[in-house]
ZAMARGU-4260 file (C-alpha; in steps of 0.2 Angstrom, whole numbers, plus 5000, padded with zeros to 4 digits):
<rodrens>
0) 5092/5443/5217 | 5102/5441/5200 | 5103/5422/5199 | 5107/5423/5181 | 5125/5428/5186
5) 5127/5411/5193 | 5123/5402/5177 | 5139/5395/5168 | 5144/5407/5153 | 5141/5394/5140
10) 5123/5389/5146 | 5119/5408/5149 | 5123/5411/5130 | 5110/5398/5125 | 5097/5406/5137
15) 5100/5423/5130 | 5098/5417/5112 | 5082/5409/5117 | 5076/5425/5125 | 5080/5434/5109
20) 5069/5422/5099 | 5055/5424/5112 | 5056/5443/5109 | 5056/5441/5090 | 5040/5430/5092
25) 5033/5443/5105 | 5032/5429/5118 | 5035/5431/5137 | 5048/5417/5142 | 5054/5411/5159
30) 5066/5399/5166 | 5056/5388/5178 | 5057/5374/5191 | 5073/5364/5194 | 5085/5376/5185
35) 5080/5391/5196 | 5079/5380/5212 | 5096/5373/5209 | 5104/5390/5205 | 5099/5396/5222
40) 5106/5379/5230 | 5122/5380/5220 | 5118/5363/5213 | 5122/5359/5195 | 5107/5357/5183
45) 5107/5350/5165 | 5088/5350/5163 | 5083/5368/5158 | 5064/5370/5158 | 5057/5386/5149
50) 5039/5392/5150 | 5032/5404/5138 | 5015/5413/5137 | 5010/5406/5120 | 5017/5391/5110
55) 5032/5383/5118 | 5034/5372/5102 | 5036/5387/5091 | 5049/5394/5103 | 5059/5378/5103
60) 5059/5377/5084 | 5065/5395/5082 | 5078/5393/5095 | 5085/5377/5088 | 5088/5386/5072
65) 5099/5399/5080 | 5109/5388/5092 | 5122/5380/5081 | 5125/5364/5090 | 5106/5360/5095
70) 5099/5343/5091 | 5083/5341/5081 | 5068/5346/5090 | 5057/5333/5097 | 5039/5338/5098
75) 5026/5330/5109 | 5009/5338/5103 | 4998/5328/5115 | 5008/5337/5129 | 5011/5354/5120
80) 5030/5352/5124 | 5045/5351/5114 | 5064/5348/5118 | 5081/5348/5110 | 5098/5345/5117
85) 5114/5355/5116 | 5129/5344/5121 | 5124/5337/5138 | 5110/5350/5141 | 5092/5346/5139
90) 5081/5361/5135 | 5062/5358/5137 | 5049/5371/5131 | 5030/5372/5136 | 5017/5385/5134
95) 5010/5392/5151 | 4994/5382/5156 | 4982/5379/5169 | 4975/5361/5174 | 4960/5353/5181
100) 4959/5335/5186 | 4946/5321/5187 | 4945/5310/5203 | 4950/5294/5195 | 4965/5300/5185
105) 4981/5310/5187 | 4980/5315/5168 | 4974/5334/5169 | 4963/5343/5157 | 4974/5357/5151
110) 4970/5374/5145 | 4981/5389/5139 | 4985/5400/5154 | 4996/5414/5162 | 5012/5413/5171
115) 5002/5413/5187 | 4991/5399/5182 | 5007/5389/5177 | 5015/5393/5194 | 4999/5388/5203
120) 5000/5370/5195 | 5018/5367/5201 | 5020/5354/5214 | 5031/5363/5227 | 5035/5381/5231
125) 5053/5378/5228 | 5049/5372/5210 | 5037/5387/5207 | 5050/5400/5205 | 5053/5408/5188
130) 5066/5420/5180 | 5062/5431/5165 | 5073/5429/5150 | 5066/5443/5139 | 5077/5457/5136
135) 5067/5471/5145 | 5067/5462/5161 | 5080/5449/5159 | 5085/5440/5176 | 5069/5446/5186
140) 5064/5433/5199 | 5045/5429/5201 | 5042/5420/5217 | 5023/5421/5222 | 5024/5408/5235
145) 5040/5413/5245 | 5049/5398/5237 | 5066/5406/5241 | 5061/5407/5259 | 5057/5389/5259
150) 5074/5385/5251 | 5082/5394/5265 | 5071/5385/5278 | 5075/5368/5269 | 5056/5365/5268
155) 5045/5356/5255 | 5028/5364/5254 | 5014/5364/5241 | 5010/5381/5233 | 4991/5378/5236
160) 4981/5367/5247 | 4991/5351/5249 | 4975/5340/5249 | 4971/5347/5231 | 4989/5346/5225
165) 4991/5328/5231 | 4974/5322/5226 | 4975/5329/5209 | 4992/5321/5205 | 4996/5308/5219
170) 5014/5306/5211 | 5018/5322/5219 | 5018/5313/5236 | 5032/5302/5230 | 5041/5318/5223
175) 5039/5327/5240 | 5048/5313/5248 | 5061/5311/5234 | 5065/5330/5236 | 5066/5328/5255
180) 5078/5313/5253 | 5089/5321/5239 | 5090/5338/5247 | 5089/5332/5265 | 5074/5345/5268
185) 5059/5342/5279 | 5042/5342/5273 | 5030/5355/5280 | 5019/5347/5293 | 5002/5351/5284
190) 5009/5345/5268 | 5015/5328/5276 | 4999/5326/5285 | 4990/5327/5269 | 5002/5314/5261
195) 4996/5302/5276 | 4978/5306/5272 | 4980/5304/5253 | 4992/5289/5253 | 4980/5277/5245
200) 4978/5288/5230 | 4995/5282/5225 | 4986/5267/5218 | 4980/5276/5202 | 4998/5280/5197
205) 5007/5268/5185 | 5021/5258/5193 | 5033/5264/5180 | 5031/5282/5187 | 5032/5276/5205
210) 5048/5266/5201 | 5056/5281/5194 | 5054/5291/5210 | 5058/5276/5221 | 5075/5274/5211
215) 5079/5292/5214 | 5075/5290/5233 | 5087/5275/5233 | 5100/5285/5224 | 5099/5299/5237
220) 5115/5303/5248 | 5106/5295/5263 | 5091/5285/5257 | 5085/5280/5274 | 5078/5298/5275
225) 5066/5294/5261 | 5061/5277/5266 | 5057/5282/5284 | 5045/5296/5276 | 5038/5283/5265
230) 5035/5271/5279 | 5028/5284/5291 | 5016/5292/5278 | 5009/5275/5273 | 5015/5276/5255
235) 5027/5262/5257 | 5013/5250/5261 | 5006/5252/5244 | 5023/5255/5235 | 5034/5241/5242
240) 5024/5232/5255 | 5037/5218/5257 | 5049/5231/5264 | 5035/5238/5276 | 5032/5221/5283
245) 5050/5220/5290 | 5045/5233/5303 | 5041/5222/5317 | 5049/5215/5333 | 5043/5200/5342
250) 5047/5194/5359 | 5045/5177/5367 | 5052/5171/5383 | 5061/5187/5386 | 5070/5185/5369
255) 5068/5199/5356 | 5075/5200/5338 | 5081/5216/5330 | 5069/5227/5320 | 5073/5221/5302
260) 5066/5237/5293 | 5078/5249/5302 | 5092/5236/5300 | 5089/5236/5282 | 5089/5255/5281
265) 5106/5255/5291 | 5113/5243/5278 | 5107/5253/5264 | 5115/5269/5271 | 5131/5260/5275
270) 5132/5254/5257 | 5127/5271/5250 | 5143/5278/5257 | 5153/5267/5246 | 5143/5265/5230
275) 5131/5275/5218 | 5126/5259/5210 | 5107/5258/5209 | 5106/5239/5208 | 5118/5236/5222
280) 5108/5247/5233 | 5093/5237/5228 | 5101/5222/5234 | 5103/5230/5251 | 5085/5234/5251
285) 5080/5216/5247 | 5093/5206/5256 | 5082/5202/5271 | 5065/5204/5263 | 5060/5186/5267
290) 5063/5187/5286 | 5045/5188/5290 | 5039/5172/5281 | 5055/5163/5288 | 5054/5168/5306
295) 5053/5154/5319 | 5056/5153/5338 | 5066/5139/5345 | 5069/5137/5364 | 5087/5133/5362
300) 5092/5145/5348 | 5079/5159/5350 | 5073/5168/5334 | 5079/5161/5318 | 5076/5166/5300
305) 5084/5150/5292 | 5084/5150/5273 | 5078/5169/5271 | 5092/5172/5258 | 5085/5158/5247
310) 5067/5163/5249 | 5072/5181/5247 | 5080/5177/5230 | 5064/5169/5224 | 5054/5185/5229
315) 5065/5197/5219 | 5058/5193/5202 | 5040/5195/5208 | 5045/5212/5216 | 5054/5218/5200
320) 5040/5213/5189 | 5027/5222/5199 | 5037/5238/5200 | 5041/5237/5181 | 5059/5236/5185
325) 5071/5228/5172 | 5069/5209/5172 | 5086/5206/5162 | 5103/5205/5170 | 5099/5219/5183
330) 5086/5208/5191 | 5097/5192/5190 | 5111/5202/5198 | 5101/5208/5213 | 5094/5190/5215
335) 5111/5183/5215 | 5117/5195/5229 | 5102/5192/5239 | 5105/5173/5238 | 5123/5175/5243
340) 5123/5189/5255 | 5126/5178/5271 | 5141/5169/5263 | 5155/5181/5267 | 5148/5185/5285
345) 5147/5166/5289 | 5165/5164/5283 | 5171/5178/5295 | 5164/5167/5310 | 5174/5152/5306
350) 5191/5146/5301 | 5192/5151/5282 | 5197/5136/5272 | 5203/5137/5254 | 5188/5126/5249
355) 5176/5139/5256 | 5185/5153/5247 | 5185/5144/5231 | 5166/5141/5232 | 5162/5159/5236
360) 5173/5165/5221 | 5165/5152/5210 | 5147/5156/5215 | 5149/5175/5215 | 5160/5177/5199
365) 5163/5195/5193 | 5151/5201/5207 | 5162/5196/5221 | 5168/5214/5225 | 5150/5220/5226
370) 5145/5205/5237 | 5159/5210/5249 | 5153/5228/5249 | 5135/5222/5253 | 5141/5210/5267
375) 5152/5223/5275 | 5137/5235/5275 | 5127/5221/5283 | 5137/5222/5299 | 5126/5233/5310
380) 5127/5225/5328 | 5126/5237/5343 | 5139/5227/5351 | 5155/5236/5346 | 5167/5222/5351
385) 5157/5210/5340 | 5157/5223/5325 | 5176/5225/5327 | 5179/5206/5327 | 5168/5204/5311
390) 5177/5218/5302 | 5194/5212/5307 | 5189/5194/5300 | 5182/5202/5285 | 5198/5210/5281
395) 5207/5193/5283 | 5193/5186/5271 | 5197/5199/5258 | 5215/5195/5258 | 5211/5176/5257
400) 5200/5180/5242 | 5213/5189/5233 | 5226/5176/5236 | 5215/5161/5231 | 5209/5171/5216
405) 5227/5175/5211 | 5233/5157/5212 | 5217/5148/5206 | 5209/5160/5194 | 5192/5156/5199
410) 5182/5172/5195 | 5169/5167/5182 | 5178/5150/5181 | 5173/5136/5170 | 5180/5118/5174
415) 5194/5113/5162 | 5184/5098/5156 | 5168/5102/5146 | 5153/5092/5143 | 5159/5090/5125
420) 5175/5083/5130 | 5167/5070/5141 | 5155/5065/5126 | 5169/5064/5114 | 5181/5055/5125
425) 5168/5041/5130 | 5158/5042/5113 | 5142/5047/5123 | 5126/5055/5118 | 5119/5068/5130
430) 5114/5059/5147 | 5114/5062/5165 | 5131/5053/5168 | 5139/5068/5159 | 5132/5080/5172
435) 5138/5068/5186 | 5155/5068/5180 | 5156/5087/5177 | 5150/5090/5194 | 5162/5078/5202
440) 5177/5087/5193 | 5170/5104/5198 | 5169/5099/5216 | 5186/5091/5216 | 5194/5107/5210
445) 5184/5118/5223 | 5189/5106/5237 | 5207/5106/5232 | 5208/5088/5228 | 5215/5091/5211
450) 5223/5107/5203 | 5213/5118/5191 | 5222/5111/5176 | 5217/5101/5161 | 5228/5085/5163
455) 5224/5082/5182 | 5206/5085/5178 | 5206/5073/5163 | 5213/5059/5173 | 5200/5062/5187
460) 5187/5062/5174 | 5192/5044/5168 | 5192/5038/5186 | 5175/5045/5189 | 5168/5038/5173
465) 5175/5021/5178 | 5165/5022/5194 | 5150/5023/5183 | 5155/5009/5172 | 5160/5020/5158
470) 5177/5017/5149 | 5186/5025/5135 | 5182/5016/5118 | 5197/5011/5108
</rodrens>
């Protein structure tokens, strides 16, 4: 199988140059892992891993001198690796090695090894493929574990005993599920049973590494594939227990509520059809996260989850902090969408007033379009007539949002009267009355009592101040 013929010409020229340098250093060198797998799958790949029998660092240095547009070589002596970039390609070099592990750590004891040793330590058969880049056997495929056959069968399988593979490095369990989700492959039964058996070992892996794999699952074409595997294997209970707790259905007096875990996955898949935004997808995962603690049963109304959007928004920072996800604007963005996710849906169930539309625009700001995507994805009822009605009203709401936004300019809006204006007009120092007046002006504009203009707002400010016994000093 001459896979090298599938490599784009400009990339192939770099690989041949690296092969030439390997020959000059008397090193065997091979393309390994993802680049080989993706060539077979006809997928683009910009991360090019090269293993050599000897010093990968030396090969990287020599190759970078010969490739005119190569960046400076970054060397990681502790790992025995080196890398450089060429345009948007990243070349990583490592010497072939064999590894052994301690029970309490996923950091291996590393020794120099052969190509066979290196392939043995790979996580999956589909990643244990190698292609020679030396001149005398350029393009030869080395496939000791029938990885090509597993690619044809769309199967994730470990090269060696999965109990050893997963126990040695438990992150490989997350990677197995990530590849299954990204490629829409199945995990071999023996391998998946081993993940179930070893799930608790994930606790020795850093949250940063777990979050990287979790984010890749979330960015899969159909993320529910990965999350179902995470749940059924038991990994989700250690990685994101709040989501796992959504998988419950209670019944009382013959009244059942929907399974909020599978509903959440449906919302996530719906949303993923329309956006690749990681953080918007995170908002789908967490939008109903507080339903378990807010669940109540009422004889008249049945099961309710009142306030779950508020409680859920408060849970977001704790989840992000534990997973070592960014606590900056990304977290605030997800928190905001979780807090507001019911608002568009509620507007589709009633007569849509300009006041309600203004408030939604004001509260959502620049995130209104993303909020609307989330709200639309959240329509998952099995009642087709109900879904049709919601979607019809949803389209009406989008038109109204556009109309009000056009007329009132309320996206990221600030009232025309600032706190400084109030203080200067009435010669006030900072006090609670300033906040009362500002809020009254904002509410009056949002309710449509006065237009969103300076003069009417200024007159309204004076009237509100008078109610508080404050007048303009002459």
